[in-house]
DRENTOR-479137 format. One record per residue: z, x, y of N, C-alpha, C in turn; residue in one letter. Coordinates in steps of 0.001 Angstrom, whole numbers, padded with zeros to 6 digits, always signed. Atoms other than C-alpha are relative to their C-alpha. Layout:
residues N
ZXYZXYZXYA/...
END
This chain:
residues 366
+000809-000294-001054+074807+073422-082146-000959-000829+001224M/+000712+001002-001239+073034+070352-080482+002038-000329+000910K/-000606+000058-000399+077056+069607-079952+000035+001052+001274K/+000107-001023-000577+077044+072896-078246-000549-000301+001371I/+001061+000257-000751+074522+072252-076404+000116-001405+001188F/-000056+001069-000786+075276+069044-075092+001302+000222+001440T/-001338+000125-000855+079084+070083-073877-000510+000798+001394C/+000816-001338-001437+077078+073280-071407-000254-001234+000545L/+000552+000878-001034+075128+070339-069940+001146-000621+001003I/-001101+000745-000386+078088+068252-069449+000999+000868+001437L/-000864-001452-000923+080399+071596-067888-001445-000225+001452I/+000019-000576-000993+077264+072236-065891+000006-001302+001249G/+000573+001251-001099+076826+068364-064116+001126+000330+000046M/-001291+000132-000789+080287+068486-063491+000519+000887+000948I/-000197-001083-001043+080480+072058-062008-000668-000552+001256Y/+000739+000070-001078+077445+071354-059689+000718-001554+000916N/-000495+000861-000331+079089+067810-058818+001047+000434+000978V/-001485-000235-000544+082271+069675-057637-000744+001140+001407G/+000516-000891-001586+080248+072280-055333-001336-000639+000757C/+000662+000744-000715+078003+069652-053616+000867+000005+001202I/-000684+000610-001648+078705+069383-049467+000101-000898+000137E/-000517+001609-000517+080211+066671-048065-000676-000597+000846K/+000826+000403-000981+077988+064942-046202+000509+000241+001701P/-000661+000037-001439+078081+065535-042531+000776-001346+000697P/-000467+001731-000593+080371+063235-040222-000945-000764+000851V/+000542+000845-000878+077797+062683-037723-001498+000228-000717A/+001051+000053+000671+073883+061511-038946-000463+000034+001411V/+000590-000102-001553+071405+062545-036325-000642-001239+000059D/+000512+001329-000108+070018+059836-034870+001326-001088+000520G/-001062+000890-000257+073309+058783-033494+000789+000109+001192D/+000088-000229-000933+073756+059569-030384+000164-001192+001341G/-000475+001213-001088+075028+056950-027166-000207+001087+001111K/+000164-000736-000872+073963+057531-023865+000788-001209+001189L/+000009+000553-001314+075743+055628-020605+000065+000220+000847E/+000324-000181-001414+074405+055554-017370+000019-000609+001425L/-000209+000814-000655+075108+054180-014422-000982+000656+001560V/+000832-000618-000976+072455+054049-011302+000751-000170+001355V/-000712-000003-001442+073577+054419-007519-000887-000197+000721L/+001291+000297-001630+071634+053700-003902+000640+000096+000969W/-000503+000155-001145+073427+054517-000753-001325-000518+000864D/+000848+000684-000891+071323+052099+001215+000605-000422+001311S/+000209+000077-001175+070955+051837+004797+000134-000702+000245T/-000796+001809-001011+071065+047828+004922+000520-000406-000718Y/-001102-000070-000246+074116+047951+003530+001079-000378+001128S/-000856+000294-000824+076788+046315+005549+001009+001504+000396E/-001190-001268+000237+078704+049760+004813-000737+001243-000741N/+000946-000749+000962+076185+052463+004058+000683+001220-000842P/-000525-000949+000691+078345+054863+002840+000701-000563-001445S/-000163+000454+001773+079106+052661-000176-000958+000474-001158T/+001276-000220+001433+076845+053518-003429+000076-000908-001067A/-000008+001346+000609+075464+050439-004405-000752+000240-001204L/+000711-000295+001593+074625+049648-008404-001660-000659+000506P/+001554+000035-000020+070910+049555-008648-000470-001379-001092V/+000255+000796+000715+070183+046017-010636-001860-000171-000670Q/+001360+000029+000757+067203+045566-013068-000616+001450+000671N/+000936-001096-000454+065667+049324-012183-000694+000319-001527A/+000750-000598+000728+063456+050748-014662+000187+001431-000556K/-000946-000631+000397+064719+053069-016719-000997+000930-001153V/+001274-001236+000700+062116+056432-018555+000923+001128-000534F/-000804-001104+000991+063923+058355-021373-000966+000270-000919L/+000517-000444+001041+061763+060530-023042+000428+001553-000415S/+000316-001686+000839+061625+063399-025381-000960+000306-000913S/+000838-000559+001192+059861+065212-028055-000469-001091-000955K/+000748+000832+000866+060178+062106-030178-000256-001496+000826Y/+001219+001409-000530+058162+059354-027285+000975-000109+001460G/-000842+000375-001035+059778+057570-024264+000445-001782-000580I/-000370+001515-000068+061794+054557-024347+000476-000049+001209K/+000316+000872-001500+061673+052284-021323+001039-001218-000418I/-000962+001048-000711+064687+049958-020319+000634-000394+001135T/+000002+000419-001161+066091+048322-017503+001733+000124+000421E/-001640+000079-000321+069896+048423-015834+000564-001228+000075T/-000405+001173-000179+071831+045560-015756+000399-000356+001480D/-000624+000518-001029+073454+043741-013148+001142+000724+001111L/-001104-001089-000867+076171+046688-012318-000943+000996+000001N/+001083-001335-000092+073262+049287-012437+000250+001098-001267G/-000205-000627+000568+074111+050188-015578-000824-000121-001383K/+000518-000336+001489+072556+051243-019423+001604+000463-000878I/-000720-000182+001154+073900+051606-022929-000636+000060-000827Y/+000898+000079+000932+071825+052994-025223+000739+001060-001347L/-000454-001237+001449+072391+054394-028966-000995+000187-000782E/+000998-000266+000505+070980+055464-031796-000913+000710+000344N/+000448-001001-000626+069871+058187-030078-000399+001513-000608L/+000075-000588+000949+068368+061281-031963+000112+001709+001061P/-000263-001711-000971+069827+064998-030865-001537+000738+000974T/+001335-000504-000914+067140+066168-028031+000644+000155+001313A/-000362-000165-001427+066973+067602-024768-001122-001816+000589I/+000282+000710-000308+065952+064606-023065-000737-000193+001796Y/+000146+000524-002304+064302+063575-018910-000278-001416-000055G/-000405+001635-000340+065603+060762-017421-000476-000357+001468L/+000548+000133-001269+063743+059045-014608+000374-001313+000270S/-000639+001226-000616+065017+055571-012792-001234-000241+001020V/+000799+000596-000590+062334+053290-010762+000397-001045+000479R/-000261+001113-000562+062703+050553-008600-000641-000294+001130K/+000526+000277-001266+060700+048764-006055+000738-000169+001353P/-000837+000417-001067+062443+048834-002289+000082-001383+000250H/-000344+001333+000378+064317+045379-002179-000492-000328+001417P/-000110+000475-001519+062912+045374+001614-001871+000511+000403I/+001561-000416-000125+059358+047532+002084-000509+000318-001473D/+000997-000064+001074+056584+046995-000516-000442+001809+000328Q/+000549-001379+000201+055378+050946+000081+001122+000927-000514N/-001149-000995+000808+058686+052308-000969+000627-000434-001059I/-000408+000373+001421+059990+052862-004424+001163+001218+000309V/-001045-001183+000470+063452+054018-005186+000012+000791-001462L/+000245-000970+001559+063436+056720-008044+001533+001033-000026I/-000728-000881-000194+065893+059133-009095-000513+000546-001614G/+000399-000383+001067+065078+061830-012059+001600+000630-000166T/-000871-001106+000322+067378+064106-014205-000564+000528-001517K/+001049-001028+000879+065682+066865-016111+001425+000340-001319N/-001032-001142+001123+067663+068969-019428+001187-000849-000076E/-001723+000140+000409+070250+066128-020348+000355+000010-001912L/-000754-000100+001067+071625+066854-023464+000958-001090-000842N/-000323+001361+001044+072085+063982-025837+000309+000989-001497I/-000341-000027+001843+074013+064662-029239+000294-000886-001281L/-000527+001589+000754+074188+062487-032239+001905+000290-000508S/-000613+000253+000182+077511+061453-032626+001033-000172+001182G/-000877+000015-001289+078696+061991-029213-000485-001247+001593R/+000460+000765-001020+078511+060088-025886-000064+000495+001175I/+000726-000354-000757+076867+060951-023038-000045-000528+001178S/-000336+000485-001051+078291+059881-019746-000542+000094+001385V/-000071-000248-001246+076817+060030-016336-001155-000902+001136D/+000755+001091-001651+075301+058814-012810-001117+000536+000126T/+001331-000825-001270+071832+059114-010882+000272-000513+001215I/+000336+000882-001501+071398+058264-007382-001237+000068+000398F/+000659+000187-000620+068888+056937-006290-000659+000148+001538V/+000501+000136-001345+066162+057668-003054-000894-000467-000047N/+001420+001152+000279+063440+055896-001596-001173+001025+000892P/+001303-000479+000640+059985+057724-002016-000964-000766+000337I/+001472+000907-000266+057173+056215+000014-001307+000005-000981S/+000722-000108+001231+054458+055150-002306-000914-000950+000521S/+001101+000880-000463+051054+053874-001583-000928-000996-001675T/+000623+000515+000940+050725+053003-005007-001513+000823-001103G/+001082-001083+000287+047540+055493-005298+000689+001465-000884I/-000114-001138+000765+048251+058481-007793-000900+000607-000829V/+000557-001000+000650+046583+061296-009845+001053-000012-001652I/-000431+000786+001707+046904+059520-013733-000320+001361-001299N/-000055-001301+001037+045092+062566-015692-000876+000978+001074E/+001256-001083-001054+043314+066028-014896-000238+000739-001209I/+000252-000683+000852+041804+067715-017372-001445+001001+000513Y/+000365-000819-000043+040896+071068-016505-000492+000993-001139A/+000032-001556+001331+040976+073326-020141-001279+000394-000353A/+001287+000316+000574+037563+072520-021145+000283-000143-001753G/-000378-000302+001465+036726+071876-024873+000153+001088-000956P/+000111-001155+000747+036926+073757-027681-001236+001012-000148V/+000925-000948-000022+034342+076497-027543+000486+001543+000337N/-000060-001584+000294+033733+080217-027865-000659+000557+001466N/+000421-000328-000707+031640+080386-025052+000265-000405+001226I/+000167-000287-000893+033047+079882-022414-000167-001368+001164F/+000861+001526-001023+032044+075974-020965+001517-000732+000438Y/-001004+001126-000568+034689+074067-018765-000812-000462+000986F/-000199-000022-000976+032497+072203-016730-000050-001617-000361Y/-000885+001300+000328+033528+068585-018325+001325-000689+000659D/-000914+001042-001179+036279+068389-015645+000229-001066+000864Q/-000240+001316-000772+037589+065381-014621+001749-000066+001124F/-001587+000715-000662+040731+063855-012090-000292-001320-000061I/-000069+001700+000243+041396+060505-013153+001444-000635+001401E/-001486+000589-000938+043150+058282-010236-000176-001532-000272I/-000500+000516+000860+044782+055560-010641+001585-001175+000545Y/-001246+000799-000905+046533+052339-008428+000472-000839-000932N/-001182+000348+000959+049690+051639-009950+001148-001192+001068G/-001125+000887-000628+050859+048906-007437-000954-000970-000225S/+000356+001451+000122+049917+045192-006918-001051-000404+000615D/+000799+000585-001495+047663+044933-004493-001238+001088+000391S/+001092-000783-000233+043881+045901-003845+000730+001945+001002V/+000177-000779-000816+043732+049466-002017-000930+001085+000058R/+001484-000740-000361+041010+051359-000573+000029+001281+000040Y/+000016-001729-000124+040002+055151-000661-001307+000019+000729L/+000778+000098-001272+037468+054760+002170+000783+001955+000497D/-000580-000662-001058+037345+058310+003981+001441+001035-001024G/-001169-000166+000602+040156+059314+000982-000608+001766-000516A/+000933-001619+000671+039742+063566-000026+001195+000115-000855I/-000562-000365+001514+040561+065061-003440-000179+001711+000634I/-000196-001360-000386+041341+068889-002768+000725+000601-001336M/-000725-001075+000689+042196+072002-004776+000922+000640+000803R/-000663-000821-001102+045079+073526-002839+000317+001037-000676V/-000953-001350+000454+045570+077400-004135-000397+001064+000528S/+000345-000887-001080+044331+079449-001486+001062+001039+000242G/-000501-000668-000693+047258+081041-000257+001014+000317-000808N/-000919-001051+001065+048660+083493-002759+001305+000470+000851N/-001399-000688-001280+050912+085514+000174+000910-001461+000198E/-000992+000837-000377+053777+083958+001018+000807-000819-000527G/-000492+001153+001007+055431+080983-000356-001397-000691-000869K/+000327+000299+000991+052805+080360-002477-001410-001219+000156G/+000421+001519-000206+050183+077592-003003-000204-001344-000089P/-000499+001354-000406+050528+074429-001444+001307-000239+000276G/-001347+000292-001035+053322+075329+000341-000376+000289+000939A/+000114+000407-001468+054110+074795+004278+000172+001141+000434D/-000545-001570-000583+054015+078351+005087+000189+000174+001183E/-000035+000100-001912+054466+077878+009085+000847-001012-000245D/-001378+000975-000321+057227+075205+008531-000749-000797+001313D/+000836+000808-001271+054529+072689+010819-000459-000994-000767D/-000018+001451+000355+054380+069712+008177-001464-000109-000642G/+001072+000546+000955+051758+070556+006249-000350+001177-001263D/-000615-000906+000861+050713+072332+003206-001629+000891-000068I/+000928-001072-000260+048143+075542+003446-000718+000263-001421D/+000338-000506+001383+045329+077031+001158-000553-000913-000564G/+001091+000593+000841+042646+074580+000364-000815+000423+000305V/+001553-000767+000542+039672+075841-001373-000542-000791-000087V/+001511+001008+000822+037536+072801-002787+000643-001549+001418Y/-000219+000972+000045+037992+069833-000703-001521-001278+000632A/+001272+001190+000409+035267+066353-001592+000799-000940+000412F/-000234+001076-000638+035647+063360+000377-000896-001507-000658K/+000683+001056+000428+034978+059549-000631-000584-000694+001345F/+000406+000703-001514+032606+058002+002022+000339-000754+000876P/-000825+001026-000841+033712+056019+004861+001399+001015+001098G/-001343-000611-000885+036583+056618+007411+001134-000999-000827K/-001590+000966+000022+040240+055544+006891-000003-000482+000543P/-000237+001365-000431+041127+052088+007168-001302-000796-000144G/+001320+000477+000664+037657+050960+005800+000554-000336-001053E/+000069+000942+001246+037589+048649+003143-001134-000224-000379K/+000927-000140+000515+034390+049579+001672-000208+000508-001564N/-000399-000382+001516+035680+051167-001888+001646-000593-000366I/-001372+000547+000474+038218+049173-003409+000520+000995-001310P/-000746+000061+001014+040657+050255-006027+000977-001208-000341I/-000821+001343-000338+042029+047255-007507+001843+000557-001122Y/-001797-000017+000714+045783+046662-009069-000259+000628-001894P/-000153-000374+001842+045935+048811-012954-001261+000903+000233K/+001196-000064+000090+042502+050291-012326-000092+001304+000213Q/+000441-001215+000692+041208+053552-013553-001480+000257+000870F/+001115-000343-000650+039011+055528-011438-000147+001634-000088I/+000321-001168+000309+037066+058936-012933-001079+000734+001020V/+001014-000949-000862+035833+061565-010944-000106+000954-000321C/+000918-001310+000496+033769+063962-012844-000446+001415+001141A/+000571-001008-000911+032976+067551-011659-001650-000142-000366V/+001403+000506+000306+029579+066737-013606+000288-000963-000800D/-000071+001121+000460+028724+062997-014243-000827+000580-001414A/+001158+000627+000989+026581+063714-017742+000841+000224-001190V/-000409-000153+001460+027253+063670-021265+000167+001598-000434D/-000175-001520+000469+028672+067310-021937-000394+000250-001517H/+000449-000431+001169+028602+066817-025667-001676+000401-000688R/+001196-000928-000196+024922+067590-025268+000032+001662-000174K/-000270-001878-000334+026107+071100-024241+000728+000330-001415M/-001142+000050+001163+029312+070876-026591+000484-000566-000869I/-000412+000941+000851+030014+069096-029405+001383-000549-000061S/-001826+000775+000026+033892+068761-028822+000368-000378+001149T/-000644+000948-001748+033277+067750-025065+000140-001783-000223S/-000103+001484-000234+033379+064361-023818-001002-000486+001216I/+000961+000822-000293+030939+061609-022343+000587-000119+001343D/-000260+000618-001563+031032+061618-018227-001147-000172+000286L/+001408+000602-001070+027707+059950-017620+000463-001384+000749S/-000637+001627-000420+029845+056817-016658+001317-000304+000761N/-000962-000129-000830+031930+058315-014728+000009-001172+001735A/+000364+000543-001908+032574+056165-010868-000213+000650+000807D/+000061-000767-001060+032442+059262-009105-000282+000795-000495W/+000393-001331+000090+030688+062410-008925+000648+001351+001011E/+000728-001195-001229+031303+065845-007276-000957+000514+000048F/+001351-000480-000463+028576+066666-005544-000154+000884+001159Y/-000085-001040-001305+028192+069748-003357-001414-000185+000471N/+000839+000268-000399+025146+068670-000964-000625+001496+000670Q/-000106-001373-000753+025394+072707+000245-001083+001053-000981F/+000266-000700+000951+024249+073594-003212-001037-000524-000743S/+000988+001046+000722+020868+073308-004496-000390+000128-001298P/-000535-000474+001186+021933+074212-007768+000560-000859-000684E/-001006+001068+000598+024377+071424-008206-000801-000990-000917D/+000499+001466+000842+023920+068318-010902+000317-001262+001413I/-000288+000851-000421+023573+065287-009715-000120-001418-000786D/+000592+000528+000339+023359+062250-011388+000024-001142+000320N/+000340+001027-001077+021664+059320-009199+000598-001246-000126P/-000407+001282+000762+023373+056367-011303+001734+000108+000454S/-001502-000179-000660+027041+057858-009773+000285+000488+001039V/-000578-000371-001558+028238+057943-006456+000466+000965+000382P/-000437-001678-000364+028888+061230-004971+001237-000190+000947N/-000905-000557-000848+031938+062460-003374-000609+001118+000894L/+000869-001038-000446+030554+065011-000753+000923+001239+000521I/-000473-001777-000253+031851+068818+000129-000022-000273+001770N/-000486+000049-001946+033773+068773+003589-000381+001245+000507V/-000526-001232-000725+033466+072281+003783-001715+000518-000083F/+001214-000611+000278+030111+073982+004320-000403+000905-000309P/+000229-001356+000098+030583+077545+003816+000496-000105-001781H/+000061-000397+001029+031675+076389+000206-000971-000245-000431R/+001296+000172+000442+028253+076984-001726+000366-000708-001536K/-000239-000489+001667+030029+076683-005207+000566-002048-000394Q/+000279+001489+000197+030108+072999-007205+001972+000058-000119D/-001778-000244+000520+034174+071974-007404+000620-000160-001511F/-000141+000009+001769+035678+073186-010556+001895+000646+000861L/-001281-000493+000172+039778+073999-010939+000354+000519-000762I/+000299-001156+000466+041205+076626-012250+000593-000614-001823N/-000316+000931+001183+042016+075936-016088+001190-000041-000733L/-001306-000114+000891+045527+076825-016859+000829-000036+001346V/-000562-000677-001454+046677+077292-012805-000411-000425+000756N/+000660+000069-001509+046132+075231-009706+000991-000810+000558D/-000782+001471-000879+047550+072013-007413-001246-000324+000497V/+001132+001133-000493+045510+069036-007060+000742-001110+000730I/-001149+000778-000579+046194+066739-004424-000994-000873+000701V/+000533+001162-000749+044752+063295-002661+000480-000167+001098I/-000385+000556-000988+044804+062466+000603-000430-000884+000489A/+000777+001642+000268+043985+059197+002328-001198+000786+001650D/+002163-000424-000480+041402+061539+004700+000279+000122+001696G/-000372-000135-001757+043499+060957+008608+000126+001453+000629R/-000226-001534-000624+043596+064622+008795-001284+000552-000803D/+001505-000299+000846+040275+065858+008191-000282+001733+000589S/+000210-001622-000296+040647+069386+009338+001243+000804-000432V/-000480-000591+000807+041475+071234+006513+000452+001534-000317L/-000693-001884-000323+041587+075015+007374+001003+000761-000185L/-001388-000409+000250+044533+074946+008383+001148-000757-000406D/-000930+000595+000131+046203+073022+006339-000533-001580-000211G/+000055+001322-000268+046687+069190+005179+001239-000650+000589V/-001102+000471-000275+049296+067193+006729+000936-000947-001241D/-000586+000073+001252+051769+066213+004094+000373-001611+000262I/-000257+001614-000411+052245+062480+005672-001382-000345-000118S/+001283+000901+000335+048475+061709+004830+000354+000285-001627T/+000466-000321+001178+049225+063286+001312+000045-001698-000636I/-000403+001638+000620+048853+059699-001119+001170+000803-001893L/-000202-000970+001031+049444+062625-004359-000311+001318-000296D/+000688-000974+000112+049395+065576-005299+000907+000927-001250G/-000901-000100+001589+050400+067419-009097-000560+001600+000475V/+000119-001883+000578+051020+071627-010121+000219+000111-001187E/-000027+000057+001109+050386+072415-013187-000200+001584-000124Y/+000026-001942+000459+051103+076192-014507-000081+000119-001687Q/-000055-000094+001573+050783+077926-018036+000985+000134-000779P/-000661-000031-000028+053934+078624-018570+001549-000614+000385N/-001131+000133-000938+057898+077931-017609+000414+001542+000563P/-000538-001007-000109+058417+081473-017203+000730+000120+001231H/-000691+000213-001170+060591+082079-014372-000694+000501+001432P/+001160-001092-001321+057570+085063-011963-000545-001400-000014Q/+000948+001397-000495+055990+081226-012207+000497-001119+000633N/-000765+000548-000312+057891+079810-009894-000788-001478+000974K/+000507+000747-000622+056954+076462-008167-000158+000153+001198K/+000771-000321-001248+054854+076601-004955-000071-000974+000930T/+000718+000796-000721+053665+073121-004124+001166-000843+000640L/-001030+000678-000522+055746+071464-001379+000628-000837-000972D/-000218+001074+000930+058332+069377-002798+000109-001533+000949S/-000078+000996-000483+057769+066602-000266-001288-000537-000813R/+000931+000673+001051+054686+066134-002642+000034-000232-001395V/-000620+000609+001627+056138+066895-006058+001112+000689-000223D/-001616-001158+000462+059479+068417-007240-000315+000368-000992R/-000032-000751+001160+058121+069941-010080-001187+000252-000285G/+001188-000170+000247+055498+071224-012086-000232-000286-001545Y/-000412+000583+001424+054018+070293-015433-000908+001304-000579V/+000319-001157+000531+052899+072688-017874-001271-000077-000714I/+000831+000040+000391+049414+073178-018644-000561+000388-001613S/+000706-000769+001422+047320+073390-022190-000701+000861+000010P/+000615-001204+000002+045882+076419-023279-001720-000400+000573P/+001406-000107-000450+042026+077305-022006-000512-000257-001106R/+000503+000810+000922+039900+075507-024251+000147-000462-001029Y/-001072+000774+000860+041787+073589-025935-000299-001393-000424S/-000056+001937+000086+040296+069899-025528+001271-000740+000278G/-001266+001095-000106+043585+068548-024107+000105+000069+001612R/-000217+000287-001381+044526+067167-020887+001591-000236+000376S/-001383+000519-000826+047637+066427-018454-000259-001699+000282L/-000321+001284-000168+048291+062774-018187+001286-000615+000083Q/-001522+000437-000274+051226+060835-016853+000321-001020-001114R/-000565+001112+001094+053528+058999-019769-000834-001571-000036K/+000501+001652-000315+052445+055651-018409-000871-000106+000969E/+000464-000126-001061+050313+054761-016153+000326-000537+000958P/-000614+000137-001550+050949+055191-012497+001452+000327-000043G/-001314+000176+000143+054279+055929-013892+000376+001334+000812F/-000367-000975-001222+055515+058840-010666+001172+000019+000642D/-001165-000024-000640+058940+059863-009948-000044+001209+000921T/+000408-001230-000896+057212+062756-007524+000776+001328-000721N/+000000-001073+000719+058112+065179-010552-001189+000252-000986D/+000870-000683+001106+055263+066570-012527+000227+000014-001443S/-000407-000308+000817+057464+067787-014825+000705-000759-000766G/-000179+001300+000164+058634+064644-015600-000755-000912-000750T/+001049+001165+000109+055607+062484-015216-000628+000049-001256D/+001782-000572+000946+052929+064493-017491+000230+000100-001142F/+000296-000605+001439+052087+065199-021003-001370+000374-000336E/+001019-000308+000459+049861+066796-022968-000741-000970-001127I/+000630+000090+001013+047389+065148-024720-001527+000385-000766I/+001324-000708+000107+044296+065131-026696-000658-000902-001023E/+001458-000313-001232+041329+064020-026627+000695-000488+001123P/+000116+001271-001206+041189+063296-022888-000539-000927+000212P/+000433+000867+000149+040987+060230-021972-000583-000933+001080T/+000513+000596-001380+038789+059077-019022+000037-001364+000147P/+000055+001117-000129+039110+055639-017731+000290-000861-000756G/-001187+000696+000870+042040+054654-019779+001331+000700-000346K/-001598-001138+000527+045614+055850-020968-000335-000576-001625Q/
END
């Protein structure tokens, strides 16, 4: 009986071995990418010639994280061991002559498959840049069931290598024109974006140098600069924010005397500066255009971000592409999550590529 049982086990083992599937030819994590970065430079002797962009920083992002590398002397990169995924690709390099211009190229939905080589080319374009960007937007509110969302903040960052100044700069919510082209659009094709709902400014005038923002410095602008954990335990402490949105036309607005104020530009607006939890357009401008009811001049805008709740086709992008070429998907209401650039100051002028959802919010740091 024991011999029969042993024989049955051996037969079963032989049968199972014969039925084992063959291992896959391509193991996930074996995708390859060959990329060349080119630029039509007006500074070359032959402007029609595409020049390779040397030593450009390349950001390759997917659900697995972000990978940063640089192009070689021929403007090329070659990456191996990439897992199968849909990638976002961004390239940036400082302009060789004008420090206020960055060469930027992007490509969304780059499909990389394991076991295959993806070959692609990206052309970069010159984008004006002051170095000042919106680095984080926390609008969703903390985890709670009493509809508390007064812990909102907007974080500004200086990604340049020199001191910039915020004197007279204005932070705006631009989502008032729901008709026509939509929030943040240049409705009349006259060089401005329309629908400014709220506008709060830093003290002083553009060109003055009393409010510096140093290289790689974060500036947190809180709706209310208080410790919100005292109201909602899942919230955050903003009592040490750098600036506070304060509406001098509202007797009920909270004012932390130890935090300097951003002042309301619109006397007819009696409410606190608040932004939509899941769908809005946020812009910071240098303040040279102070007549905002008819729109804000695009030439004065330092940075702008549009966020929407989902990528449904009916939720079309509306912010003018000269300000931002994409939009970022926002976290759910009352989720305690915020929108943050993947790298501090990482700006390709496409929020859909630049931002990610994080938890918890990180005011004043990355």
